[in-house]
Structure formats: C-alpha cells, structure tokens
GUGUFI-346360 format. One line per field, with one value per residue: x, y, z of N, C-alpha, C in turn. Coordinates in steps of 0.001 Angstrom, whole numbers. Layout:
n_px X, ...
n_py Y, ...
n_pz Z, ...
ca_px X, ...
ca_py Y, ...
ca_pz Z, ...
c_px X, ...
c_py Y, ...
c_pz Z, ...
This chain:
n_px -35110, -31739, -29298, -26022, -23300, -20159, -16892, -14161, -10750, -7609, -4834, -1615, 1416, 1908, 2670, 1530, -1167, -1363, -1493, -4127, -5382, -7112, -6603, -8365, -10747, -9571, -9159, -10264, -12284, -14353, -16966, -15993, -17364, -18336, -17607, -15880, -17301, -16588, -16655, -15576, -14944, -14974, -15167, -16168, -16323, -14855, -12163, -10076, -11583, -12811, -10581, -9630, -11786, -11774, -9163, -9125, -11077, -9803, -7424, -8155, -10511, -11846, -12045, -13075, -15862, -16196, -17136, -17919, -18453, -19724, -20433, -20989, -21209, -19461, -18950, -16702, -13293, -11559, -8774, -8334, -9582, -7988, -5389, -5862, -6635, -4266, -2664, -3955, -6301, -9695, -12203, -14761, -18128, -17722, -18940, -19842, -21190, -23743, -23720, -26216, -27244, -26553, -27992, -29346, -27808, -25224, -21712, -18624, -16241, -15604, -14009, -12396, -10852, -9895, -7829, -5145, -5149, -7727, -10663, -12700, -14290, -16507, -18902, -20017, -22264, -21594, -19844, -16287, -14340, -12025, -9374, -7424, -5232, -4977, -3466, -5279, -5198, -6303, -5823, -3368, -1595, -353, 1564, 108, 1453, 2558, 248, -833, 1179, 736, -1739, -962, 816, -907, -2570, -655, 78, -2376, -2764, -600, -1310, -3752, -2801, -1284, -3185, -5365, -4405, -2454, -3242, -5388
n_py -90461, -90964, -93396, -92910, -94738, -95762, -96452, -98563, -97712, -98457, -99171, -98013, -97006, -93867, -94426, -96930, -96226, -94763, -96707, -97364, -95285, -94109, -92637, -89792, -90095, -90464, -87893, -88778, -90380, -88862, -86501, -83863, -81509, -80549, -79625, -81822, -83331, -83191, -84549, -83923, -85576, -85659, -86402, -84156, -81999, -79642, -78904, -80449, -81459, -79100, -77516, -78980, -78705, -75862, -75469, -77050, -75725, -73246, -73876, -75290, -74134, -74179, -76811, -78450, -78944, -78381, -79740, -80185, -82182, -83642, -86147, -85293, -82345, -79493, -76817, -74477, -74498, -71796, -71459, -73011, -71515, -69219, -70107, -70777, -68327, -66877, -67687, -66716, -68032, -68085, -68065, -67511, -68277, -70841, -73356, -75455, -78595, -81148, -84511, -85241, -83103, -83552, -85637, -87583, -86421, -86902, -87636, -87338, -88018, -89154, -88240, -89176, -87700, -88252, -88875, -91279, -92150, -92144, -93986, -94409, -93224, -91022, -92301, -91990, -92889, -93865, -92532, -92356, -93728, -92379, -92387, -90453, -90047, -87552, -85938, -84775, -81483, -80289, -81901, -81349, -80190, -77395, -74372, -71334, -70767, -73275, -74747, -73310, -73844, -76581, -76547, -75188, -77067, -79238, -77978, -77501, -80136, -81123, -79371, -80064, -82729, -82264, -81038, -83168, -85285, -84226, -82630, -81909, -83702, -85014
n_pz 103892, 103364, 104196, 104672, 103831, 105181, 104133, 104706, 104318, 102715, 104826, 105920, 104302, 102500, 99924, 99604, 99765, 97439, 95498, 95472, 94373, 91687, 88549, 87135, 84416, 81054, 78506, 76075, 76939, 77872, 77228, 75378, 75125, 77461, 80868, 83070, 85953, 89414, 92619, 95803, 98813, 102361, 105848, 107485, 105741, 106007, 105802, 104106, 101835, 101109, 100475, 98268, 96449, 96041, 95054, 92696, 91193, 90928, 89537, 87177, 85797, 83357, 82683, 84688, 86871, 90128, 93312, 96807, 99779, 102856, 105409, 107885, 108078, 109263, 109087, 107539, 108274, 109651, 109303, 107056, 105066, 105252, 104454, 101821, 100703, 101062, 98978, 96867, 96104, 95642, 98151, 98016, 98099, 99054, 101192, 103914, 103201, 103149, 101946, 101047, 99650, 97073, 96094, 93505, 91587, 89232, 89088, 87364, 88560, 91817, 94618, 97520, 100325, 102836, 105739, 106358, 108986, 109788, 110538, 108654, 105630, 103880, 101499, 98187, 95758, 92347, 89470, 88778, 91223, 93467, 95802, 97946, 100483, 102937, 105636, 108444, 109194, 111420, 113519, 114499, 117208, 119026, 118754, 117405, 115025, 114376, 113944, 111764, 109917, 109535, 108209, 105889, 104825, 104280, 102394, 100350, 99679, 98716, 96569, 94904, 94318, 92983, 90633, 89551, 89339, 87918, 85964, 83053, 80154, 81177
ca_px -33776, -30772, -28243, -24757, -22376, -18751, -16087, -12792, -9735, -6369, -3950, -217, 2167, 1355, 2903, 504, -2439, -1320, -1895, -5579, -5872, -7297, -6645, -9620, -10841, -8801, -9988, -10997, -13396, -15422, -17474, -15206, -18226, -18708, -16594, -16063, -17757, -15817, -17136, -14584, -15601, -14352, -16222, -16771, -16365, -14396, -10788, -9447, -12462, -12990, -9352, -9599, -12777, -11307, -7945, -9473, -11754, -8826, -6407, -8705, -11919, -12436, -12096, -13761, -16838, -15867, -18038, -17444, -19484, -19372, -21585, -21196, -20641, -19252, -18507, -15342, -12313, -11020, -7405, -8409, -9861, -6838, -4256, -6249, -6603, -2897, -2058, -4796, -7428, -10933, -13053, -16116, -19114, -17488, -19703, -19868, -22415, -24009, -23815, -27606, -27508, -26216, -28827, -29878, -26828, -24107, -20395, -17664, -15230, -15877, -12697, -12332, -9560, -9695, -6482, -4863, -5396, -9162, -11183, -13592, -14481, -17824, -19038, -21088, -22333, -21450, -18593, -15027, -13975, -10605, -9058, -6071, -5192, -4300, -3564, -6176, -4380, -6930, -5323, -2077, -1626, 864, 1406, -654, 2310, 2656, -1045, -900, 2107, 74, -2746, -239, 1351, -2030, -2934, 366, -43, -3585, -2519, 280, -2115, -4703, -2050, -922, -4346, -6353, -3715, -2170, -3582, -6529
ca_py -90132, -91971, -93715, -92871, -95722, -95411, -97583, -98559, -97500, -99174, -98555, -98166, -95844, -93052, -95159, -97966, -95562, -94331, -97843, -97421, -94077, -94244, -91317, -89491, -90640, -89818, -86990, -89505, -91080, -87959, -85572, -82634, -80340, -80115, -79826, -83001, -83000, -83860, -84367, -84248, -85937, -86073, -86525, -82907, -80985, -78440, -78529, -81074, -81464, -77690, -77104, -79644, -78035, -74516, -75553, -77526, -74609, -72202, -74335, -75793, -73736, -74482, -78255, -79185, -78355, -79010, -79620, -80951, -82478, -84566, -86776, -84571, -81022, -78761, -75455, -74404, -74055, -70482, -71584, -73531, -70368, -68313, -70588, -70686, -66921, -66359, -67995, -66126, -68890, -67531, -68897, -66992, -69301, -72112, -73603, -76849, -79188, -82564, -85244, -85332, -82021, -84014, -86778, -87510, -85837, -87806, -87020, -88132, -88470, -88962, -88364, -89034, -87111, -88497, -89306, -92688, -92471, -92124, -95335, -94518, -92048, -91085, -92928, -91469, -93810, -93385, -91909, -93058, -93543, -92136, -92042, -89940, -89714, -86348, -85794, -83720, -80508, -79895, -82796, -80845, -79323, -76600, -72922, -70883, -70896, -74702, -75141, -72698, -74609, -77845, -76238, -74891, -78326, -79967, -77244, -77739, -81527, -81234, -78633, -80893, -83856, -81751, -80876, -84492, -86135, -83595, -81718, -82170, -85001, -85624
ca_pz 104348, 102981, 105143, 103948, 104367, 105213, 103703, 105229, 103314, 102984, 105799, 105575, 103838, 101422, 98679, 99533, 99459, 96039, 94658, 95467, 93732, 90255, 87926, 86443, 83066, 79995, 77702, 75044, 77563, 78282, 76237, 75437, 75031, 78806, 81898, 83912, 87294, 90456, 93984, 96830, 100066, 103613, 106858, 107958, 104680, 106690, 105453, 102928, 100660, 100731, 99781, 96956, 95602, 95689, 94244, 91351, 90519, 90614, 88582, 85918, 85743, 82052, 82464, 85748, 87774, 91401, 94456, 97954, 100767, 103923, 106056, 109145, 107829, 110515, 108796, 107006, 109254, 109282, 108800, 105685, 104204, 105288, 103653, 100412, 100307, 101033, 97674, 95832, 95737, 96175, 99006, 97821, 97772, 99732, 102413, 104300, 102666, 103384, 100676, 100599, 98695, 95729, 95709, 92162, 90671, 88951, 88963, 86604, 89517, 93238, 95257, 98972, 100705, 104270, 106095, 106626, 110385, 110042, 110322, 107503, 104806, 103250, 100189, 97352, 94621, 90981, 89054, 89011, 92628, 93731, 97186, 98224, 101905, 103407, 107085, 108892, 109917, 112684, 114562, 114953, 118378, 119134, 118666, 116241, 113837, 114051, 113371, 110441, 109062, 109191, 107185, 104643, 104313, 103679, 101170, 99322, 99238, 97896, 95331, 94069, 93849, 91984, 89386, 89025, 89041, 87044, 85060, 81650, 79587, 81876
c_px -32843, -29777, -26944, -23788, -20976, -17980, -14698, -11835, -8490, -5552, -2522, 366, 1427, 1535, 1868, -843, -2493, -1733, -3400, -6205, -5947, -7312, -8004, -9591, -10022, -9719, -10813, -12227, -14539, -15800, -16743, -16072, -18674, -17545, -16906, -16462, -17003, -16428, -16040, -15310, -14606, -15438, -16920, -16903, -15950, -13018, -10375, -10329, -12741, -11773, -9303, -10572, -12260, -10087, -8238, -10168, -10760, -7858, -6970, -10177, -12609, -12619, -12916, -14771, -16660, -16931, -17419, -18586, -18920, -20618, -21896, -20633, -20586, -18819, -17058, -14415, -11679, -9588, -7373, -8654, -8646, -5704, -4590, -6119, -5187, -2160, -2955, -5955, -8676, -11676, -14507, -17049, -18874, -18358, -19712, -21223, -22521, -24151, -25243, -27990, -27282, -26991, -29387, -28930, -25702, -22825, -19503, -16639, -15741, -14565, -12802, -10924, -9304, -8285, -6374, -5236, -6879, -9760, -12078, -13735, -15878, -17771, -20210, -21118, -22130, -20092, -17391, -14567, -12455, -10457, -7618, -6077, -4388, -4519, -4480, -5368, -5008, -6457, -3985, -2283, -321, 548, 562, 156, 2463, 1356, -1201, 3, 1480, -977, -2076, 300, 247, -2461, -1948, 311, -1260, -3381, -1634, -492, -3104, -4000, -1729, -2127, -5295, -5726, -3577, -2540, -4774, -7814
c_py -91281, -92197, -93786, -93813, -95153, -96651, -97446, -98391, -98284, -98429, -98768, -96877, -95079, -93758, -96259, -97361, -95156, -95464, -97929, -96206, -94306, -92849, -91065, -90032, -89815, -88928, -87711, -90213, -90152, -87029, -84246, -81374, -79841, -80345, -81105, -82545, -83843, -83525, -84834, -84490, -86125, -85952, -85202, -81816, -79624, -77975, -79145, -81064, -80040, -77176, -77698, -78983, -76683, -74560, -76060, -76433, -73546, -72628, -74699, -75416, -74078, -75973, -79026, -78309, -79089, -78741, -80410, -81141, -83419, -85184, -86136, -83157, -80190, -77318, -75451, -73839, -72750, -70563, -72168, -72384, -69440, -68798, -70647, -69251, -66373, -66707, -67527, -66980, -68356, -68549, -68435, -68137, -70653, -72189, -75098, -77453, -80667, -83254, -85335, -84206, -82468, -85260, -86571, -86899, -86835, -86994, -87941, -88767, -88181, -89261, -88165, -88589, -87238, -89020, -90790, -93088, -92469, -93482, -95481, -93172, -92136, -91794, -92276, -92337, -93110, -92774, -92810, -92730, -93424, -91905, -91554, -89457, -88440, -86257, -84620, -82699, -80044, -80777, -82330, -79888, -78535, -75127, -72574, -71064, -72354, -75199, -74573, -73441, -75934, -77621, -75927, -76167, -79135, -79298, -77540, -79166, -81714, -80533, -79439, -82080, -83422, -81610, -82215, -85286, -85546, -82706, -82208, -83584, -85677, -85146
c_pz 103977, 104102, 104357, 104612, 104381, 104819, 104294, 104065, 103675, 104026, 105352, 105064, 102752, 100086, 98502, 99162, 97996, 95097, 94522, 94801, 92236, 89651, 87287, 85021, 82061, 79155, 76650, 75606, 77956, 77141, 76381, 75386, 76405, 79767, 82664, 85307, 88317, 91804, 94936, 98144, 101196, 104678, 107167, 106898, 105247, 106243, 104117, 101694, 100184, 99970, 98381, 95991, 95121, 94776, 92832, 90560, 90066, 89515, 87219, 85752, 84431, 81816, 83480, 86476, 89101, 92454, 95600, 98936, 101816, 104508, 107404, 108994, 109102, 110297, 108340, 108078, 108763, 108758, 107390, 104712, 104135, 104392, 102166, 99928, 100226, 99742, 96526, 95369, 96428, 97033, 98914, 97411, 98411, 100980, 102666, 103915, 103033, 102025, 100161, 99636, 97256, 95312, 94309, 91148, 90450, 88764, 88148, 87533, 90925, 93957, 96763, 99351, 102208, 104516, 106379, 108048, 110741, 109692, 109102, 106819, 104189, 101891, 99469, 96106, 93281, 90720, 89287, 90420, 92765, 95232, 97259, 99666, 102152, 104911, 107415, 109701, 111228, 113835, 115128, 116124, 118415, 119080, 117445, 114966, 113423, 113422, 111964, 109458, 108637, 108105, 105851, 104013, 103630, 102386, 100048, 98791, 98334, 96559, 94377, 93490, 92787, 90632, 88741, 88555, 87994, 85978, 83642, 81240, 80262, 81299
C-alpha cells in the first residue's frame, strides 16, 4: 500500500497562484503520433477534477487522454454532473477514483485543481506538474439556485482554463 503525500500550495491571490501554474508541454516536446495524457487531481475527485476531465475530453478529444483521481474519493457530486450535462458535456463513464488506480502509469501532465483555501492537495509523481486553484462549490451555502450558480461558476472557470492551458499551440 502506498502512502500518498500531500503538498502545500501557495496561498494568496489568483494572480499569485497563476505564477505557480506551468503550461503543458509544447507540441514540439511530445510525440505527435499519440495523444498527451493528463491526470487531474483534487482531494475527493467529486467536482473539480471530474469537471476538468470531462471538459478536456469534450474540447480536445483528438489531442488529450484525460483522467482524474483523488486521495479520498467520495463519489461524483450530482450538481457537478448536472452543470456539465446542461452545456452538452457527457458524464458517461465518469466515476470517482483513487490515485492508486493509476499506479505504474505515467502521465505527460499532472494537474491539481484544489482551491486556495484548502491546506493541501494530492500529489502524484511524474509528468509535468501544474496547479490551478478553483474554489470548491460544495462549500457554498444558500438556496438551491445559489448552490447551482456556484457549480456553474466553477465549471465556467475550469472550462476557460482548459481552453487557455491546453488549447491552441499546446
């Protein structure tokens, strides 16, 4: 049994966090005959990493093979699935997974998507390490509509980041 370590991330503003985000490798650095592999991580593999996996698959299916995992998988949040499906992103095949499912597998990019307010994020060895903080929408209290709005906001932020980090020229 492996012990998965957690690493502290930078604290502060989103702009500060952006300084710690490394873009994926350039096309000239990878073998164009295969899709690049990306593993998205957050603690529970319930919302943000699931959204990132589904959005990358939907936006760039010919360029990336996406996966996601966590160190304490807790099942996919129903609102995460709902906000993906409302924009036409398939949730078929998504499931909450433990990082141990990927032991022995290498990834070109390992991206953590935990929020700034969280004390730590999972770590998976290998690949180019990227961190981008996204607020956990499950922390939002309020009416059903306010909670749904928080999930939509997180989805939109992740979708924009996916386009910027993995899009044209990557």
